[in-house]
N, C-alpha and C positions, 0 to 999 in steps of 0.2 A: 525469432525475427522473420520466419517464413511468412510471406504475405504482407509484411509490415509496409513495404513500399509498392505493393501490388494494388494499384488504384483501379476501382471498378470503371468499366468503359463508359457507363452512363454519365460520368462527370466530364468526359471529353478533354481531360487534361492529365498530364503526368504529375508526379509529386512536385517536381521543380516548377511545372506550369502552374500548379495551384499556389505555390509560394509567390510566384510573380504576380498572379492575379490578386492574391491576398494583399500584397504590398501596395499594388496599384489602388485597390479599393480603400485601403487604410490611409495611405499617405497623401493622396490627392485631396481628400477632405481636410486634412491637417494643413496642407499648403493653402487651400482656398480659405480656410478659416483664418490663417495668419494674414493673408493679403486683405481680408475684410477687416480683421480686428485692428490692424495697425492704424489706418486712417480713422476708424470708428473710435478707437481709444484716444487718439489725439483730439478728436472733437469733444470727447467726454472730459478730457483734461482742460481744454480751452474753455468749454462751457460747462461748468460744474453742475448746473441744473439738469443737463442731459444725461448724466451718469446714472442716477436712480431709475428713471424709466427704461433706459437701455438694459440695465442689469435686471430689472423686473421682468421685462419681456423675454430675455434670453433664459432666465431661470424658469419661467413658466414653460417655455418651449422644451427645456431640458427635462422638465417633470413629465412630459408626454412620453409614454412608452413607445419604443421603436415600432412595434406592431401597429399602433394607432397611426403613426406617421405613414407606414406602408399602405394602410387602408386608404388614406387621403391621397397619397401620391400616385398609387398604382393606376388610377384612372387617367392620369396625365403622362406619366413616364413609363408605364407598363412594368413588366417583370424584367427590369434591366438593372445594371450596376448603378445607374443614376438614382434609382429609387432607394438604394442603400446609402449612397454617398451624400445625398442631401441632408438626411438626419444627422449623419456623422459630422458634417460641416457645422450644423447648428450646435451640436454638443461641444465641438471644439471651440466655438465662439464663447460659450459659457465659461470655459476654462481660461481662454487667452485674454479676453477683454479685461477682467479684473487684474490678471497678472501684469499686463502691459500698463494699465492705468496706475497701479501701485508702483511699478518700476519707474515710470516717468515722473510721478509725483515725488519719488524719493530723491530726485536730483536737487541738491542744495540751491537755495535761492541765490547764494553768492556766486555759484558757478554760472547760473543763468544770467545774472547781472553782468558778470565779467564777459560772457559771450556777446551780450547785447552791446556792451561798451566797445567791443572789438568790431562791431558792425555786422554781426550775424543777424539775418532776418529770421522770422518765425520758422520758415521751412528749413533753412540751413541749420538753425539752432536745434531743431527737432532731430534732423538727420545726423548731425555731427557731434551733438552734445548729449541730448536727452536719451536717444536710442542706445548709443554705446554704453552709457552708464546703466541703462535699464536692461542690458543684455542678460545678466544673471537671472533676473526675475522672468524675463521672456523665455529663456531656455528652460527654466523650472516649469513654467506653464506648458511649454512644448513637450517636455518629458511626460507629463501627466496626460496631455491630450493624445500623444502618440501611442502610448501603452494602452490607453482606453480605446482608441480607434482600432488598434490591432485586435483587441479582444472582441469588440462589438461587431466587426465585420461578419463574424460567424452567424449572427442573427439572420443574415440575408439568405441562409439556407431555407428559410420558411417561405420564400417567395420565388420558387423556381430555380433552385441551384445557383443563387447569387451570393452564397456565403463563403466562396473560395475554400479555404481549409475547413471551414465549418461544415461544408457539405460532407466531409468524411464522417462527421458525427452522425449525420442523418443516415448515411449509407451503412454505418456500423449497426444501426438498429434494423435496417431493411434486410441486410444480408447476414445478420448475426455474426458480425466480425468485430469484436471489441478492440482488436489491435488497430483498426482504423481510427477509432476515437482516441486511443492513446497517441497515435501518430499525430492527430490534429492538435491535441492539447500540448504535447511536447514541442511540436514545431512552432506553434503560436507563442509559447513561453520563450523559446530560444530567439525568435524574431523580436519579441518585445525587449528582451535583455540586450540584444545586439543594437537595436535602435536606440535604446536608452544610453548605452555606452557610447555610441556615435555622437549623440547630442552632448554628452559630457565632454568629449574631445573637442567638439565645435566650441563649446563654452570656454574651454581652456585656450583655444587658439584665438578666440575673439577678445578674451580678457586676460592677456598675459601679465597685466599689472596686479591681478588678484592672487593672493596666496592660496595654495591648495595643499591638501593632504597634510603631511607632517609639518610643512612650513606654517600652515594655518594654525595647527594645534600648538606649535611652539610660540607663535606670535600671541596666542591667547593665554598662554601659561604665565602666571605671575612669576616675577623674578624672586629667587630665594633671598630672604633677608640675611644681611651680613651681621654677624654677631659683633657687638661692641667690644673693643679691647680695653 
């Protein structure tokens, strides 16, 4: 463990500082993606013809390698965190838009009709009926987007030490210190696991009516047949 937490001075951060930087670069794009995906997904649900072109555009953008994004953005945003976070926001949209659209569309028509009969307008119906029911699908998308974002931040090391913990991998090669790469990989894995676990807890808190764990398995298990006497 000697030197495991001994961070090279050229990174200008301690190990905890790199963790904070990594979380900022990973989580802000996820938050921005969620804020954009919610109204965009509602438009796709309301106007079904809009969903295919939106999905096509986001998928094409997702197929663009991050390095190509950097080449285009660096002339406008420079070697900054923003250059890393913009592609991550786009990648988040590719995951969240289909997840939210599918979740909102899964709401039964009977439920929507009942809400309309109770005087719920489109906005209130979306916020108080459709979104709560779609929470499991949204959280599932957020889990994938969050873990992916935590991993992809490390690519920012290629544009001037903007990769947070990923910079340790670059320094491991420069200074011939493989323990720095191990540190980076393990720390990012732990962050991803903790973030995923936190989202699971959020889902449980937001959907207390849903069965979980052993209760869900028991609910799905068929009842044993009673032998005829």
